[in-house]
MDTraj code that builds the backbone (N, CA, C; nanometers):
import mdtraj as md
import numpy as np

residues = "MET ARG CYS ASP ILE TYR GLY VAL LEU VAL THR LEU LEU PHE ALA SER ALA CYS GLY ALA ASP GLY GLU ALA SER SER GLU PRO ALA GLU THR ARG ALA SER GLU GLU ALA ARG LEU ASN LEU VAL LEU VAL ASN CYS PRO LEU GLY ALA VAL VAL ALA ASN TYR ASP PRO PRO LEU THR GLN THR PRO ARG ALA THR THR ILE ASP VAL ASN THR THR PHE PRO ALA CYS VAL THR LEU PRO GLY SER ALA VAL THR SER ALA SER ILE VAL VAL PRO PRO PHE VAL GLU GLN GLY LYS SER CYS SER ASP LEU THR ASP ILE GLY THR VAL ALA MET PRO MET VAL LEU TRP ASN THR GLY GLU THR SER SER LEU LYS THR THR GLN VAL ARG VAL ALA THR GLN GLY THR LEU THR VAL VAL THR GLY VAL GLY THR VAL VAL ALA GLY LYS PHE GLN GLY ALA ILE ALA ASN ARG THR LEU THR PHE LEU THR ALA ASP LEU THR GLU GLY CYS LEU ALA GLY GLU GLY LEU SER SER ILE ASN GLY GLN ASP THR LEU THR LEU THR ARG LEU".split()
xyz = np.array([
    [-0.0787, -2.4506, 1.2894],
    [-0.0449, -2.4151, 1.3868],
    [-0.1009, -2.2573, 1.4015],
    [-0.1119, -2.2582, 1.5378],
    [-0.2013, -2.0712, 1.5599],
    [-0.1527, -1.9939, 1.5943],
    [-0.1795, -1.8586, 1.5781],
    [-0.1146, -1.7579, 1.5418],
    [-0.1120, -1.7041, 1.7491],
    [-0.0360, -1.6737, 1.7474],
    [-0.0025, -1.6190, 1.9065],
    [-0.0874, -1.4803, 1.9305],
    [-0.1431, -1.4655, 2.0479],
    [-0.1839, -1.3978, 2.0674],
    [-0.2062, -1.2279, 2.0374],
    [-0.0580, -1.1964, 2.0558],
    [0.0476, -1.0601, 2.0183],
    [0.0176, -1.0644, 1.8456],
    [0.0482, -1.1610, 1.7717],
    [0.0120, -1.2204, 1.6414],
    [-0.1314, -1.1604, 1.6077],
    [-0.2108, -1.2062, 1.6701],
    [-0.3596, -1.1758, 1.6344],
    [-0.3761, -1.0469, 1.6759],
    [-0.2833, -0.9401, 1.7700],
    [-0.3292, -0.8059, 1.7793],
    [-0.2792, -0.7473, 1.6950],
    [-0.1302, -0.8087, 1.6540],
    [-0.1027, -0.7235, 1.4928],
    [-0.1848, -0.7533, 1.3950],
    [-0.2160, -0.8479, 1.3844],
    [-0.3162, -0.8667, 1.2537],
    [-0.4685, -0.7971, 1.2530],
    [-0.4734, -0.7687, 1.3625],
    [-0.6050, -0.6550, 1.3778],
    [-0.5389, -0.5109, 1.3167],
    [-0.4357, -0.4719, 1.3866],
    [-0.4142, -0.3520, 1.3673],
    [-0.3375, -0.3363, 1.2587],
    [-0.2578, -0.4726, 1.1973],
    [-0.1825, -0.4064, 1.0844],
    [-0.1933, -0.4969, 0.9544],
    [-0.3090, -0.5924, 0.9426],
    [-0.3256, -0.6897, 0.8574],
    [-0.1978, -0.7787, 0.8352],
    [-0.1765, -0.8628, 0.9123],
    [-0.0892, -0.9527, 0.9049],
    [-0.1259, -1.0670, 0.8371],
    [-0.0396, -1.1526, 0.8192],
    [-0.0729, -1.2590, 0.6987],
    [-0.1459, -1.4045, 0.7738],
    [-0.1856, -1.3619, 0.9092],
    [-0.2898, -1.4706, 0.9813],
    [-0.4225, -1.4654, 0.8984],
    [-0.5099, -1.5862, 0.8596],
    [-0.6330, -1.5991, 0.8129],
    [-0.7148, -1.5844, 0.8905],
    [-0.8382, -1.4930, 0.8593],
    [-0.9569, -1.4937, 0.9459],
    [-0.9903, -1.6037, 1.0592],
    [-0.9177, -1.7072, 1.0235],
    [-0.9700, -1.8170, 1.1324],
    [-0.8639, -1.8335, 1.2303],
    [-0.7374, -1.7176, 1.2068],
    [-0.6569, -1.7357, 1.3437],
    [-0.5459, -1.8462, 1.2723],
    [-0.5303, -1.9484, 1.2011],
    [-0.4941, -2.0539, 1.1280],
    [-0.3539, -1.9488, 1.0594],
    [-0.2888, -2.0225, 1.0881],
    [-0.1459, -1.9764, 0.9870],
    [-0.1639, -1.9547, 0.8368],
    [-0.1396, -1.8651, 0.7453],
    [-0.1419, -1.8908, 0.6142],
    [-0.1094, -2.0502, 0.5565],
    [-0.1564, -2.0695, 0.5006],
    [-0.0803, -2.1733, 0.3817],
    [-0.0705, -2.1426, 0.2584],
    [-0.0553, -1.9585, 0.2189],
    [-0.0231, -1.9432, 0.0978],
    [0.1233, -1.9164, 0.0621],
    [0.1770, -1.9265, -0.0800],
    [0.2998, -1.9599, -0.0824],
    [0.3944, -1.8557, -0.0078],
    [0.5165, -1.8879, 0.0057],
    [0.6040, -1.7892, 0.0667],
    [0.6195, -1.6566, -0.0014],
    [0.6185, -1.6493, -0.1452],
    [0.6270, -1.5134, -0.1729],
    [0.4967, -1.4188, -0.1586],
    [0.3944, -1.4637, -0.1321],
    [0.3040, -1.4054, -0.1058],
    [0.3035, -1.3730, 0.0595],
    [0.3436, -1.4271, 0.1489],
    [0.3944, -1.4382, 0.2840],
    [0.4544, -1.2870, 0.2985],
    [0.5607, -1.3137, 0.1798],
    [0.6891, -1.1958, 0.2016],
    [0.6123, -1.0764, 0.1503],
    [0.5015, -1.1115, 0.0575],
    [0.4816, -0.9727, 0.0115],
    [0.3782, -0.8683, 0.1525],
    [0.2697, -1.0016, 0.2137],
    [0.2300, -0.9573, 0.2824],
    [0.3197, -0.8883, 0.3960],
    [0.4140, -0.9694, 0.4345],
    [0.5129, -0.9202, 0.5532],
    [0.5627, -0.7580, 0.5535],
    [0.5932, -0.7479, 0.3973],
    [0.6154, -0.6207, 0.3479],
    [0.5341, -0.5010, 0.3827],
    [0.4152, -0.5347, 0.3747],
    [0.3027, -0.4615, 0.3844],
    [0.2999, -0.4479, 0.5374],
    [0.3153, -0.5264, 0.6157],
    [0.2814, -0.5227, 0.7672],
    [0.3681, -0.4144, 0.8413],
    [0.5237, -0.4260, 0.7854],
    [0.6425, -0.3556, 0.7926],
    [0.6232, -0.2012, 0.7888],
    [0.5195, -0.1692, 0.6799],
    [0.4969, -0.0113, 0.6565],
    [0.4665, 0.0555, 0.7935],
    [0.3855, -0.0044, 0.8635],
    [0.3300, 0.0924, 0.9968],
    [0.4373, 0.0688, 1.0856],
    [0.5214, 0.1688, 1.1496],
    [0.6105, 0.1693, 1.2494],
    [0.5438, 0.1878, 1.3785],
    [0.4731, 0.2486, 1.4049],
    [0.3564, 0.2725, 1.5135],
    [0.2639, 0.3333, 1.5137],
    [0.1466, 0.2966, 1.5969],
    [0.0275, 0.3610, 1.5713],
    [-0.0329, 0.4043, 1.7221],
    [-0.0648, 0.5209, 1.7677],
    [-0.1132, 0.5709, 1.8849],
    [-0.2492, 0.6254, 1.8782],
    [-0.3310, 0.5238, 1.8874],
    [-0.4898, 0.5594, 1.8402],
    [-0.5545, 0.6190, 1.9487],
    [-0.5332, 0.6530, 2.0655],
    [-0.6473, 0.7196, 2.1717],
    [-0.5558, 0.8087, 2.2469],
    [-0.5308, 0.9207, 2.1760],
    [-0.4533, 1.0227, 2.2252],
    [-0.5440, 1.1226, 2.2955],
    [-0.5162, 1.1799, 2.4278],
    [-0.5774, 1.2930, 2.4387],
    [-0.5304, 1.4440, 2.4367],
    [-0.5607, 1.5419, 2.3604],
    [-0.5053, 1.6774, 2.3149],
    [-0.5604, 1.7695, 2.4230],
    [-0.5362, 1.8594, 2.4228],
    [-0.5761, 2.0168, 2.4949],
    [-0.4706, 2.1088, 2.4516],
    [-0.5461, 2.1881, 2.4127],
    [-0.5112, 2.3306, 2.3432],
    [-0.5541, 2.4620, 2.4665],
    [-0.4212, 2.5355, 2.5058],
    [-0.4571, 2.6327, 2.5978],
    [-0.4226, 2.7767, 2.4757],
    [-0.5242, 2.8719, 2.5201],
    [-0.5360, 3.0100, 2.4520],
    [-0.4591, 3.0983, 2.5390],
    [-0.4268, 3.2265, 2.5475],
    [-0.3825, 3.2951, 2.5969],
    [-0.3399, 3.4390, 2.5224],
    [-0.3927, 3.5183, 2.5097],
    [-0.5374, 3.5572, 2.5691],
    [-0.6883, 3.4610, 2.4996],
    [-0.7398, 3.4237, 2.5946],
    [-0.8700, 3.3366, 2.4938],
    [-0.9087, 3.3818, 2.3683],
    [-0.9306, 3.2849, 2.2857],
    [-0.9711, 3.3283, 2.1652],
    [-1.0832, 3.4222, 2.1078],
    [-1.1110, 3.4781, 2.0614],
    [-1.2619, 3.5612, 2.0322],
    [-1.2510, 3.5360, 1.8563],
    [-1.3797, 3.6321, 1.8397],
    [-1.3919, 3.6756, 1.7268],
    [-1.2947, 3.7850, 1.6270],
    [-1.1988, 3.8138, 1.7394],
    [-1.1307, 3.9292, 1.6976],
    [-0.9972, 3.8911, 1.7010],
    [-0.9096, 3.9086, 1.5927],
    [-0.7566, 3.8381, 1.5795],
    [-0.7074, 3.9130, 1.6372],
    [-0.6253, 3.8343, 1.7334],
    [-0.4982, 3.9373, 1.8292],
    [-0.4142, 3.8043, 1.8338],
    [-0.2869, 3.8647, 1.8980],
    [-0.1696, 3.7536, 1.9360],
    [-0.2176, 3.7089, 2.0399],
    [-0.2024, 3.5755, 2.0335],
    [-0.2349, 3.4419, 2.1334],
    [-0.0756, 3.3908, 2.1470],
    [-0.0696, 3.3414, 2.2702],
    [-0.0007, 3.2182, 2.3309],
    [-0.0551, 3.0732, 2.3116],
    [-0.0011, 3.0173, 2.2389],
    [-0.0743, 2.8732, 2.2131],
    [0.0422, 2.7851, 2.2766],
    [-0.0560, 2.6986, 2.3421],
    [0.0230, 2.5708, 2.4492],
    [-0.0767, 2.4456, 2.3819],
    [0.0123, 2.3662, 2.3192],
    [-0.0557, 2.2313, 2.2718],
    [0.0193, 2.0697, 2.3301],
    [-0.0584, 1.9930, 2.4008],
    [-0.0144, 1.8763, 2.4517],
    [-0.0921, 1.7758, 2.4265],
    [-0.0408, 1.6174, 2.3935],
    [-0.0839, 1.5271, 2.3600],
    [-0.0432, 1.4416, 2.4737],
    [-0.1608, 1.3373, 2.5036],
    [-0.0542, 1.1985, 2.5738],
    [-0.1305, 1.1077, 2.5316],
    [-0.0684, 0.9781, 2.4669],
    [-0.1052, 0.8743, 2.4174],
    [-0.0374, 0.7341, 2.5000],
    [-0.1541, 0.7104, 2.5879],
    [-0.1122, 0.5967, 2.6694],
    [-0.0643, 0.4302, 2.6269],
    [-0.1550, 0.4150, 2.4967],
    [-0.1025, 0.3087, 2.4761],
    [-0.0729, 0.2997, 2.2735],
    [0.0217, 0.2641, 2.2396],
    [0.0770, 0.2624, 2.1352],
    [0.1194, 0.1669, 2.1029],
    [0.0734, 0.1141, 1.9462],
    [0.1153, -0.0339, 1.9143],
    [0.2312, -0.0444, 1.8067],
    [0.3354, -0.0859, 1.8505],
    [0.4507, -0.1045, 1.7166],
    [0.4489, -0.2554, 1.6847],
    [0.5532, -0.2604, 1.5890],
    [0.5708, -0.4124, 1.5329],
    [0.6597, -0.4737, 1.6547],
    [0.6696, -0.5792, 1.6865],
    [0.7547, -0.6771, 1.7486],
    [0.8790, -0.6228, 1.7580],
    [0.9316, -0.6067, 1.8992],
    [1.0959, -0.5975, 1.9310],
    [1.0955, -0.4407, 1.9302],
    [0.9939, -0.3426, 1.9210],
    [1.0087, -0.2258, 1.9837],
    [0.9737, -0.2066, 2.1024],
    [1.0307, -0.0950, 2.1720],
    [0.9968, -0.0792, 2.3186],
    [0.9132, 0.0255, 2.3053],
    [0.8801, 0.0788, 2.2056],
    [0.7880, 0.1944, 2.2508],
    [0.6576, 0.1049, 2.2571],
    [0.5894, 0.2040, 2.3750],
    [0.4441, 0.1606, 2.4122],
    [0.3380, 0.2521, 2.4499],
    [0.4026, 0.3891, 2.4623],
    [0.3303, 0.5056, 2.4780],
    [0.4086, 0.6152, 2.4521],
    [0.3347, 0.7574, 2.4209],
    [0.3998, 0.8826, 2.3681],
    [0.3305, 1.0114, 2.4576],
    [0.4090, 1.1392, 2.4117],
    [0.3463, 1.2321, 2.4514],
    [0.3405, 1.3464, 2.3212],
    [0.2701, 1.4120, 2.2954],
    [0.3236, 1.5254, 2.2212],
    [0.3667, 1.6567, 2.2286],
    [0.4718, 1.7445, 2.2525],
    [0.4531, 1.8645, 2.3576],
    [0.4840, 1.9827, 2.1699],
    [0.4241, 2.0593, 2.1989],
    [0.4001, 2.1877, 2.1450],
    [0.4645, 2.2961, 2.2049],
    [0.5939, 2.3572, 2.2215],
    [0.6497, 2.4195, 2.2988],
    [0.5859, 2.5769, 2.2786],
    [0.5032, 2.6080, 2.3886],
    [0.4246, 2.7680, 2.3531],
    [0.4617, 2.8276, 2.2544],
    [0.4176, 2.9064, 2.1971],
    [0.4449, 2.9894, 2.0599],
    [0.2956, 3.1020, 2.0657],
    [0.3564, 3.2189, 2.0019],
    [0.2929, 3.3062, 1.9831],
    [0.2438, 3.3115, 1.8182],
    [0.1103, 3.3382, 1.8277],
    [0.0695, 3.3315, 1.6929],
    [-0.0127, 3.4663, 1.6506],
    [0.0403, 3.5669, 1.5555],
    [-0.0391, 3.6839, 1.5734],
    [-0.1847, 3.6397, 1.4777],
    [-0.2725, 3.7403, 1.5135],
    [-0.3610, 3.7516, 1.4282],
    [-0.5019, 3.6260, 1.4406],
    [-0.4629, 3.5451, 1.5507],
    [-0.5347, 3.4302, 1.5866],
    [-0.6733, 3.4730, 1.6483],
    [-0.7788, 3.4001, 1.5521],
    [-0.9193, 3.4269, 1.6254],
    [-0.9866, 3.2735, 1.6100],
    [-1.1272, 3.2898, 1.6490],
    [-1.2074, 3.1751, 1.6324],
    [-1.2196, 3.1381, 1.4839],
    [-1.2219, 3.2095, 1.4152],
    [-1.2380, 3.1624, 1.2426],
    [-1.1258, 3.0926, 1.2149],
    [-1.0343, 3.1006, 1.2673],
    [-0.8881, 3.0010, 1.2144],
    [-0.8770, 2.8967, 1.3287],
    [-0.9586, 2.8696, 1.4067],
    [-0.9176, 2.8034, 1.5176],
    [-0.8537, 2.7101, 1.4756],
    [-0.9110, 2.5831, 1.3878],
    [-0.8574, 2.4901, 1.3807],
    [-0.7367, 2.4537, 1.2419],
    [-0.6782, 2.5710, 1.2433],
    [-0.5778, 2.5727, 1.1418],
    [-0.4314, 2.5419, 1.1965],
    [-0.4016, 2.4175, 1.1698],
    [-0.2811, 2.3672, 1.2591],
    [-0.1909, 2.4137, 1.1869],
    [-0.1712, 2.4805, 1.0979],
    [-0.0409, 2.5137, 0.9932],
    [0.0809, 2.4778, 1.0101],
    [0.1665, 2.5540, 0.9822],
    [0.2947, 2.4906, 1.0388],
    [0.3958, 2.5552, 1.1308],
    [0.3344, 2.6417, 1.1987],
    [0.4001, 2.7281, 1.2961],
    [0.4765, 2.6898, 1.4212],
    [0.4154, 2.5490, 1.4674],
    [0.5111, 2.4992, 1.5518],
    [0.5596, 2.3799, 1.4823],
    [0.6958, 2.3024, 1.5741],
    [0.7430, 2.1725, 1.5380],
    [0.6764, 2.1049, 1.6337],
    [0.5843, 1.9974, 1.6344],
    [0.5193, 1.9198, 1.7449],
    [0.6946, 1.8276, 1.7681],
    [0.7134, 1.7550, 1.9171],
    [0.8016, 1.6996, 1.9611],
    [0.7277, 1.5694, 2.0030],
    [0.7762, 1.4385, 1.9483],
    [0.7251, 1.3474, 2.0008],
    [0.7894, 1.2791, 2.1216],
    [0.7926, 1.2865, 2.2009],
    [0.8459, 1.1919, 2.3646],
    [0.7954, 1.0616, 2.3526],
    [0.8740, 0.9612, 2.3499],
    [0.8231, 0.8319, 2.3373],
    [0.8565, 0.7843, 2.4958],
    [0.8148, 0.6532, 2.5065],
    [0.8451, 0.6254, 2.6594],
    [0.9748, 0.5942, 2.7062],
    [1.0504, 0.5414, 2.5940],
    [1.1884, 0.5122, 2.5757],
    [1.2355, 0.6508, 2.6001],
    [1.2092, 0.7309, 2.5955],
    [1.3258, 0.8753, 2.5962],
    [1.3957, 0.9265, 2.4928],
    [1.3550, 0.8424, 2.3614],
    [1.3744, 0.8727, 2.2814],
    [1.2548, 1.0075, 2.2094],
    [1.3232, 1.0505, 2.1079],
    [1.2258, 1.1763, 2.0773],
    [1.2203, 1.2011, 1.9354],
    [1.0959, 1.2623, 1.8478],
    [1.0764, 1.2358, 1.6934],
    [1.0004, 1.3930, 1.6894],
    [1.1042, 1.4626, 1.5820],
    [1.0371, 1.6128, 1.5539],
    [0.9736, 1.5881, 1.4449],
    [0.8233, 1.6088, 1.4403],
    [0.7292, 1.6256, 1.3084],
    [0.7046, 1.7591, 1.2613],
    [0.6806, 1.7406, 1.1405],
    [0.6767, 1.8834, 1.0618],
    [0.5027, 1.8294, 0.9936],
    [0.4322, 1.9115, 1.0294],
    [0.2986, 1.8889, 0.9735],
    [0.2319, 1.9699, 0.9135],
    [0.1889, 1.9515, 0.7927],
    [0.1206, 2.0729, 0.7396],
    [-0.0375, 1.9985, 0.7322],
    [-0.1237, 2.1013, 0.7257],
    [-0.2959, 2.0971, 0.7487],
    [-0.2832, 1.9944, 0.6125],
    [-0.3970, 1.9072, 0.6347],
    [-0.4405, 1.8491, 0.4856],
    [-0.6103, 1.9032, 0.4902],
    [-0.6816, 1.8777, 0.5812],
    [-0.8143, 1.8890, 0.5675],
    [-0.8879, 1.9309, 0.7373],
    [-0.9813, 1.9870, 0.7186],
    [-1.0820, 2.0281, 0.8197],
    [-1.2245, 1.9901, 0.8272],
    [-1.2893, 1.9217, 0.8300],
    [-1.4030, 1.8928, 0.7944],
    [-1.4900, 1.8645, 0.9452],
    [-1.6234, 1.8851, 0.9309],
    [-1.7355, 1.8856, 1.0204],
    [-1.8317, 1.7154, 0.9773],
    [-1.8031, 1.6625, 1.0674],
    [-1.8815, 1.5184, 1.0706],
    [-1.9804, 1.5168, 1.1833],
    [-2.1130, 1.5260, 1.1445],
    [-2.2115, 1.5304, 1.2524],
    [-2.1798, 1.6594, 1.3800],
    [-2.1416, 1.6000, 1.4871],
    [-2.1240, 1.7005, 1.5900],
    [-1.9438, 1.7229, 1.6071],
    [-1.8958, 1.6332, 1.5533],
    [-1.7590, 1.6444, 1.5508],
    [-1.6610, 1.7186, 1.4599],
    [-1.5763, 1.8199, 1.4749],
    [-1.5148, 1.8828, 1.3898],
    [-1.3377, 1.7915, 1.3675],
    [-1.3041, 1.7565, 1.2494],
    [-1.2087, 1.6598, 1.2729],
    [-1.1019, 1.7435, 1.1592],
    [-0.9671, 1.7575, 1.2374],
    [-0.8349, 1.8123, 1.1608],
    [-0.7481, 1.6706, 1.1164],
    [-0.7081, 1.6815, 0.9946],
    [-0.6080, 1.5587, 0.9430],
    [-0.4940, 1.6379, 0.8872],
    [-0.4015, 1.6144, 0.9484],
    [-0.2636, 1.6398, 0.9069],
    [-0.1814, 1.5510, 0.8536],
    [-0.0892, 1.5838, 0.7932],
    [0.0276, 1.4659, 0.7287],
    [0.1877, 1.5431, 0.7124],
    [0.2460, 1.4560, 0.7464],
    [0.3863, 1.5263, 0.7391],
    [0.5144, 1.4436, 0.7553],
    [0.6154, 1.4739, 0.8229],
    [0.7428, 1.3301, 0.8059],
    [0.8014, 1.3934, 0.9673],
    [0.8683, 1.2720, 0.9518],
    [0.9391, 1.3198, 1.0829],
    [1.1419, 1.3638, 1.0466],
    [1.1279, 1.4866, 1.0897],
    [1.2404, 1.5319, 1.0219],
    [1.3761, 1.5076, 1.0750],
    [1.3702, 1.4495, 1.2489],
    [1.4609, 1.4651, 1.3401],
    [1.4208, 1.3324, 1.4430],
    [1.5307, 1.2719, 1.4820],
    [1.4918, 1.1766, 1.5861],
    [1.4537, 1.0346, 1.5602],
    [1.4129, 0.9746, 1.6640],
    [1.3730, 0.8356, 1.6396],
    [1.2347, 0.8230, 1.4958],
    [1.2596, 0.7095, 1.4154],
    [1.1530, 0.6878, 1.2824],
    [1.1819, 0.8096, 1.1937],
    [1.3216, 0.8764, 1.2293],
    [1.3815, 1.0255, 1.1241],
    [1.2731, 0.9368, 0.9384],
    [1.2624, 1.0205, 0.8576],
    [1.2256, 0.9894, 0.7463],
    [1.0952, 0.9499, 0.7122],
    [0.9936, 0.8829, 0.8243],
    [0.8606, 0.8633, 0.8213],
    [0.7532, 0.9527, 0.7775],
    [0.6420, 0.8989, 0.7485],
    [0.4938, 0.9632, 0.7382],
    [0.4754, 0.9864, 0.8539],
    [0.3951, 1.0937, 0.8847],
    [0.3265, 1.1248, 1.0153],
    [0.1759, 1.1381, 0.9872],
    [0.0726, 1.0642, 0.9854],
    [-0.0548, 1.1078, 0.9994],
    [-0.1071, 1.1060, 1.1259],
    [-0.1662, 1.2488, 1.1625],
    [-0.1831, 1.3001, 1.2459],
    [-0.3506, 1.3346, 1.2646],
    [-0.4541, 1.2689, 1.3072],
    [-0.5993, 1.3227, 1.3403],
    [-0.6580, 1.4029, 1.4937],
    [-0.6767, 1.4973, 1.4823],
    [-0.7430, 1.5578, 1.5727],
    [-0.8807, 1.5710, 1.5373],
    [-0.9702, 1.5078, 1.7195],
    [-1.1025, 1.5447, 1.6672],
    [-1.1503, 1.5744, 1.8266],
    [-1.2649, 1.7259, 1.7622],
    [-1.3321, 1.8085, 1.9024],
    [-1.4815, 1.7947, 1.8674],
    [-1.5518, 1.8413, 1.9693],
    [-1.6961, 1.8403, 1.9754],
    [-1.7171, 2.0109, 1.9044],
    [-1.7939, 1.9935, 1.8051],
    [-1.7964, 2.1211, 1.7497],
    [-1.8630, 2.2352, 1.8728],
    [-1.9407, 2.1615, 1.8980],
    [-2.0040, 2.2569, 2.0227],
    [-1.9282, 2.3220, 2.1135],
    [-1.8220, 2.2456, 2.1808],
    [-1.7259, 2.2964, 2.2347],
    [-1.6615, 2.4032, 2.1866],
    [-1.6368, 2.4181, 2.0437],
    [-1.5570, 2.5366, 2.0092],
    [-1.6253, 2.6347, 1.9719],
    [-1.7553, 2.5654, 1.9375],
    [-1.8405, 2.7053, 1.8956],
    [-1.8936, 2.7732, 2.0320],
    [-1.9264, 2.7041, 2.1379],
    [-1.9708, 2.7668, 2.2654],
    [-1.8728, 2.8446, 2.3498],
    [-1.7462, 2.7996, 2.3382],
    [-1.6056, 2.8475, 2.3724],
    [-1.6032, 2.9993, 2.3262],
    [-1.6141, 3.0079, 2.1902],
    [-1.5655, 3.1228, 2.0919],
    [-1.7115, 3.2107, 2.1393],
    [-1.8179, 3.1661, 2.1496],
    [-1.9128, 3.2548, 2.1542],
    [-1.9316, 3.3303, 2.2884],
    [-1.8426, 3.2644, 2.4116],
    [-1.8446, 3.2706, 2.5616],
    [-1.7915, 3.4371, 2.5554],
    [-1.8237, 3.5080, 2.6401],
    [-1.8174, 3.6776, 2.6651],
    [-1.6251, 3.6424, 2.6487],
    [-1.5774, 3.5694, 2.7439],
    [-1.4486, 3.5890, 2.8090],
    [-1.3759, 3.5279, 2.6447],
    [-1.4406, 3.4697, 2.5815],
    [-1.3649, 3.3655, 2.4608],
    [-1.3263, 3.2207, 2.5076],
    [-1.2780, 3.1565, 2.4202],
    [-1.2277, 3.0188, 2.4231],
    [-1.0592, 3.0220, 2.4820],
    [-1.0496, 2.9828, 2.6258],
    [-0.9159, 2.9515, 2.6676],
    [-0.8701, 2.8427, 2.6812],
    [-0.9505, 2.7362, 2.6099],
    [-0.8923, 2.5956, 2.6109],
    [-0.9928, 2.4634, 2.5388],
    [-0.9435, 2.4146, 2.5013],
    [-1.0338, 2.2902, 2.4043],
    [-0.9479, 2.1209, 2.4100],
    [-1.0272, 2.0495, 2.4298],
    [-0.9810, 1.9188, 2.4869],
    [-1.0774, 1.8276, 2.3693],
    [-0.9809, 1.7240, 2.3237],
    [-1.0286, 1.6131, 2.2014],
    [-0.9445, 1.5295, 2.2246],
    [-0.9559, 1.4655, 2.1311],
    [-0.8617, 1.3325, 2.0908],
    [-0.8067, 1.3397, 1.9736],
    [-0.6933, 1.2665, 1.9801],
    [-0.5759, 1.2401, 1.9145],
    [-0.5244, 1.1230, 1.8497],
    [-0.4850, 1.1052, 1.7211],
    [-0.4722, 0.9613, 1.6678],
    [-0.3105, 1.0099, 1.5848],
    [-0.2153, 0.9117, 1.6319],
    [-0.0734, 0.9351, 1.5566],
    [-0.0365, 0.7922, 1.4751],
    [-0.0211, 0.8012, 1.3840],
    [0.0622, 0.6735, 1.2893],
    [0.1645, 0.7029, 1.2226],
    [0.2576, 0.6592, 1.2372],
    [0.3741, 0.6820, 1.1385],
    [0.4005, 0.5417, 1.0583],
    [0.4353, 0.5811, 0.9359],
    [0.4630, 0.4724, 0.8341],
    [0.5644, 0.4840, 0.7970],
    [0.6524, 0.3738, 0.7117],
    [0.8024, 0.4137, 0.6347],
    [0.7540, 0.4364, 0.4860],
    [0.8234, 0.5273, 0.4559],
    [0.8327, 0.5857, 0.3207],
    [0.8350, 0.4647, 0.2262],
])
top = md.Topology()
chain = top.add_chain()
for i, resn in enumerate(residues, 1):
    res = top.add_residue(resn, chain, resSeq=i)
    for name in ("N", "CA", "C"):
        top.add_atom(name, md.element.get_by_symbol(name[0]), res)
traj = md.Trajectory(xyz[None], top)
């Protein structure tokens, strides 16, 4: 029996029980059940988000109070069969951070509580803490982990990765007026505990 196209997509993204040749697995039922349990750990994966962060007044090397507004759109999210979630956006209500400067630009900290708005109209509130900031070649990658504290998928683990061109960050901060906004990529994956 052949796996259907949706099954192949799920296989590629969530390591389902279909074999490499697309044939249904002939493994014992216990092994397939174990694979299905692992498959159910990923609740939703939104891999191709676009993030925009705005700073008012623009960030410079001098720390000062700054209003920060961050928004991400995820045009395509993949979920398990039966879920109506197909896209999302993350909205961080504008907030003021004291003493913000270019030196701590990628510190996502815990100041704001991002809210995910799913295409279904449901929401998820995330509490994210910074895990790691790394420069990888020409990119600056900020990886955060946390939990869904309210709404859809409550209790799930949230993994978020924001990627920016390092040159955009550096050049913006060195510009006379400072860095007023940055654009980058964002990914979001929610997994069951």
